[in-house]
C-alpha positions as CSV (number, residue, x, y, z in Angstrom):
1,M,0.3,0.1,-0.1
2,S,0.9,3.7,-0.4
3,R,1.7,6.3,2.0
4,E,-1.4,8.0,1.0
5,E,-3.4,4.4,1.3
6,L,-1.9,3.5,5.1
7,L,-2.8,7.2,5.9
8,R,-6.3,7.0,4.8
9,D,-6.8,3.8,6.4
10,R,-5.5,4.7,9.6
11,C,-7.7,8.0,9.9
12,R,-10.3,6.2,8.5
13,Q,-9.9,3.1,11.5
14,L,-9.8,6.6,14.1
15,L,-13.3,8.0,12.9
16,A,-14.7,4.8,13.2
17,D,-13.9,3.9,16.4
18,G,-14.2,6.7,18.0
19,A,-11.0,7.9,18.8
20,V,-10.9,10.8,18.0
21,A,-14.2,13.5,16.8
22,M,-12.1,15.5,13.3
23,V,-9.2,14.5,11.5
24,V,-7.2,17.5,10.1
25,G,-5.9,17.1,7.0
26,W,-5.0,18.2,3.3
27,R,-7.0,17.4,0.2
28,A,-6.7,17.9,-3.2
29,G,-7.7,21.8,-4.0
30,S,-9.7,22.9,-6.8
31,R,-7.0,24.3,-9.0
32,S,-4.7,21.1,-10.6
33,G,-1.3,21.5,-8.7
34,T,-2.9,22.3,-5.8
35,A,-3.9,21.1,-1.8
36,Q,-6.4,22.6,1.1
37,P,-6.5,21.8,4.3
38,C,-9.7,19.7,5.3
39,F,-11.2,18.9,8.4
40,I,-13.5,15.8,8.3
41,T,-15.9,13.8,10.7
42,K,-16.9,10.9,8.7
43,P,-15.1,7.9,8.3
44,E,-15.9,7.5,4.5
45,D,-14.7,11.0,3.6
46,T,-11.1,10.5,4.3
47,A,-10.6,8.7,1.0
48,Q,-9.6,12.8,0.3
49,L,-6.9,12.5,2.5
50,I,-3.7,13.2,0.0
51,C,-0.1,14.0,1.4
52,D,2.0,14.8,-1.1
53,E,4.6,18.4,-2.1
54,R,0.8,19.9,-3.1
55,C,0.0,20.8,0.8
56,S,2.1,23.7,1.4
57,Q,0.2,25.1,4.2
58,N,1.3,24.7,7.8
59,I,-1.9,23.4,9.3
60,A,-1.1,22.9,12.9
61,G,-2.6,27.5,12.2
62,Y,-6.2,25.7,12.4
63,L,-6.4,23.2,15.6
64,A,-7.0,25.7,17.7
65,R,-9.3,26.6,15.7
66,V,-11.8,23.6,15.6
67,K,-10.3,21.8,19.0
68,H,-13.2,22.5,20.5
69,M,-14.8,19.7,19.0
70,G,-12.6,17.4,20.2
71,K,-9.5,14.3,20.5
72,L,-8.4,15.9,16.7
73,A,-6.0,13.7,14.9
74,V,-3.2,15.6,12.4
75,V,-1.2,14.8,10.2
76,A,2.1,16.1,10.6
77,R,4.8,17.2,8.6
78,G,8.3,17.8,10.5
79,C,7.1,21.8,10.5
80,D,3.9,21.1,11.2
81,S,4.6,19.2,15.1
82,R,7.7,21.5,15.4
83,S,4.9,24.5,14.8
84,I,2.5,21.8,17.4
85,V,5.4,21.4,19.7
86,C,5.6,25.6,19.9
87,L,1.9,26.3,20.5
88,L,2.1,23.7,23.3
89,K,4.3,25.5,24.8
90,E,2.6,28.6,24.6
91,R,-0.2,26.8,26.2
92,Q,-3.0,27.7,22.9
93,L,-3.1,23.1,22.4
94,E,-3.8,20.8,25.1
95,R,-1.2,16.8,24.3
96,D,-3.8,14.9,25.4
97,R,-6.7,15.9,22.7
98,L,-4.4,15.5,19.6
99,H,-3.4,12.2,18.3
100,I,-0.4,13.4,16.0
101,I,-0.2,11.2,12.7
102,G,3.6,11.7,11.3
103,V,4.3,11.4,7.8
104,G,8.0,12.0,6.7
105,C,8.3,14.7,4.0
106,T,10.4,15.3,0.3
107,G,9.7,19.5,0.1
108,I,6.9,21.3,-1.0
109,R,7.4,22.2,-4.3
110,E,5.7,25.1,-6.6
111,N,6.5,25.2,-10.8
112,G,8.3,22.5,-10.0
113,E,10.7,23.8,-7.9
114,L,11.6,23.1,-4.7
115,S,10.6,25.5,-2.4
116,D,12.6,28.3,-0.8
117,A,12.2,27.1,3.2
118,C,11.9,22.7,2.2
119,S,15.1,23.6,1.0
120,T,16.8,24.6,3.7
121,C,14.5,22.5,6.0
122,V,16.8,20.1,8.5
123,Q,13.7,18.0,10.5
124,P,11.3,16.6,7.4
125,N,10.3,13.9,10.2
126,P,8.0,14.7,12.6
127,V,9.8,15.8,16.5
128,L,6.4,15.1,18.2
129,C,4.0,12.3,17.2
130,D,2.1,9.5,18.7
131,E,2.4,7.2,15.5
132,M,4.4,6.9,11.9
133,V,2.6,6.3,8.4
134,G,4.5,5.4,6.0
135,E,9.2,5.7,6.2
136,A,10.4,8.2,7.7
137,T,12.6,11.0,5.0
138,P,16.1,10.3,5.2
139,Q,17.8,13.0,8.2
140,P,20.3,14.3,6.8
141,G,20.9,14.2,3.6
142,A,17.7,13.8,1.3
143,I,16.8,17.7,2.0
144,A,20.2,19.4,2.8
145,K,20.8,22.8,4.4
146,P,22.9,25.6,2.9
147,A,25.8,27.8,3.8
148,E,24.1,30.1,5.6
149,T,24.8,33.5,3.6
150,G,23.3,37.1,4.1
151,P,24.4,40.6,3.1
152,T,26.6,43.3,4.2
153,P,26.1,45.8,7.0
154,D,27.0,47.9,4.2
155,T,23.6,46.5,1.9
156,R,21.7,45.4,4.9
157,W,18.7,48.4,4.9
158,Q,18.6,48.8,1.4
159,E,18.3,45.2,0.6
160,L,15.4,45.4,2.7
161,S,14.0,48.6,2.3
162,A,13.6,47.1,-1.3
163,E,11.9,44.1,-0.2
164,V,9.8,46.2,2.8
165,A,8.9,48.9,0.2
166,R,6.3,46.3,-2.5
167,C,4.1,45.4,0.7
168,I,0.6,46.0,-0.1
169,R,0.2,44.8,3.8
170,C,-2.5,42.8,2.9
171,Y,-1.6,40.4,5.9
172,A,-1.5,36.9,4.1
173,C,1.8,36.6,5.9
174,R,0.5,36.6,9.4
175,Q,-2.9,34.5,8.6
176,A,-0.4,32.0,6.4
177,C,1.5,31.9,9.9
178,P,0.7,29.2,13.2
179,N,2.2,31.3,15.4
180,C,-0.1,34.0,14.4
181,Y,-2.6,33.9,16.4
182,C,-3.6,36.9,19.3
183,P,-6.8,37.6,19.6
184,V,-6.2,41.7,18.2
185,C,-3.0,41.8,17.0
186,F,-0.5,44.5,16.8
187,V,-1.2,46.4,13.1
188,D,-5.1,46.6,14.5
189,A,-4.2,47.9,18.4
190,T,-6.4,51.2,18.4
191,Q,-5.8,52.2,22.2
192,P,-3.0,52.6,21.1
193,Q,-2.5,52.5,17.8
194,L,1.3,51.3,17.1
195,V,1.1,50.9,13.3
196,G,0.3,53.2,10.7
197,K,-2.3,52.2,8.2
198,T,-0.3,53.2,4.8
199,T,1.8,51.4,2.7
200,G,4.3,53.9,3.3
201,L,8.1,52.1,3.9
202,S,8.3,53.3,7.2
203,D,5.2,51.9,8.5
204,N,6.1,48.8,6.5
205,M,8.8,48.6,8.2
206,V,7.8,48.6,11.9
207,F,5.3,46.1,10.7
208,H,7.4,43.9,9.2
209,I,10.1,44.4,11.9
210,M,7.7,44.1,15.1
211,R,6.4,40.9,13.8
212,A,9.9,39.5,13.0
213,L,10.4,40.2,16.7
214,H,7.5,38.8,17.9
215,M,8.1,35.8,15.4
216,A,12.1,35.2,17.3
217,G,12.4,32.4,18.4
218,R,9.2,30.7,17.7
219,C,8.7,31.0,13.9
220,V,9.8,27.5,12.1
221,E,10.6,28.0,9.2
222,C,8.0,26.3,7.4
223,G,8.0,28.9,4.7
224,A,4.1,29.6,5.2
225,C,4.6,33.0,4.7
226,S,6.0,33.2,2.2
227,R,4.4,31.1,0.1
228,A,1.0,33.4,0.4
229,C,2.3,36.4,0.0
230,P,1.4,37.6,-3.5
231,M,4.5,40.1,-3.9
232,Q,7.0,37.7,-3.2
233,I,8.8,39.3,-0.6
234,D,11.6,37.0,0.7
235,L,10.2,36.9,4.0
236,M,11.6,34.0,5.6
237,R,15.4,35.9,4.9
238,F,13.6,37.8,8.3
239,N,12.9,34.9,10.1
240,R,15.8,32.9,9.3
241,E,17.9,35.5,10.8
242,A,16.1,35.9,13.6
243,A,16.1,32.2,14.3
244,R,19.8,32.0,14.0
245,I,20.0,34.9,16.3
246,A,17.8,32.9,18.6
247,R,20.1,29.9,18.1
248,E,23.6,31.5,18.3
249,R,21.7,33.4,22.0
250,F,19.9,31.0,23.4
251,G,20.9,27.7,22.1
252,T,17.5,26.6,21.3
253,S,16.1,26.1,18.1
254,A,12.1,26.8,17.9
255,G,9.4,23.8,18.4
256,M,12.5,20.9,18.5
257,N,11.9,19.7,22.1
258,L,8.6,20.0,24.0
259,E,11.2,19.9,27.8
260,E,12.2,23.2,26.0
261,P,10.8,26.5,28.1
262,P,9.6,29.4,24.6
263,A,14.0,30.7,24.1
264,L,11.9,34.9,25.1
265,A,10.4,32.9,27.5
266,A,13.4,31.7,30.1
267,F,15.2,34.0,32.5
268,D,19.5,33.4,33.2
269,P,20.6,35.3,35.7
270,N,23.7,34.8,34.4
271,D,23.1,36.5,30.7
272,P,25.8,38.6,29.9
273,Q,23.9,40.9,28.3
274,E,26.7,42.2,25.9
275,F,24.1,44.5,23.2
276,I,23.0,46.4,26.2
277,R,25.2,49.9,26.2
């Protein structure tokens, strides 16, 4: 049996036995070559499930919205499971109300090319799951991590400004991100109003810098934000830099260990704080 057939059979069994109230996964999208999240409550509907290179959404972001339905089975690759770990640590989900079905990932493809985020993925297999379906992806080796490069200090601001200037403030990045779950986002706050509503460079810059800071130590580098951006802004460039700094400062990567406290929620009295002048 193929991995998808095994997945469908297992999810059908979980629903038929009443072990879960809903399966959260993916099904084929309305356009050829696309996929969309699906929320299945009937055993016969598990025939819709797919899990392949079309599944670009990080479905961890939907779990908090449907957790009231009861215990959930969720299909999770490496990045999905890392996001679930982050949400569990931030008390947005309850572990005993999730049944995590792990699947190995060989990458998402867009227009026949491996997604940029997948090209730097270091965790193609779930870090947390109740069971695995199919073979795990060989790790490391299947998805190689290239050497990290970045702009020099002389060009960083110019390159950042050129990217941010194209933003139309549609907030697709925020909506696609599984870790953006605040009932009122800082960009929508009015008392006080923290960010202007224009698409001028100043307001755009404040939005993207503040969002990058909010994601520091929390971003799992799944690339959902970049894939959702209609202006093709390289949002992962910001997030990777924030993730790199978090790794260097705190020695942790987001969503890799359920027992570790969130990087920016831990206090160490021996922190040298050499960046404070």
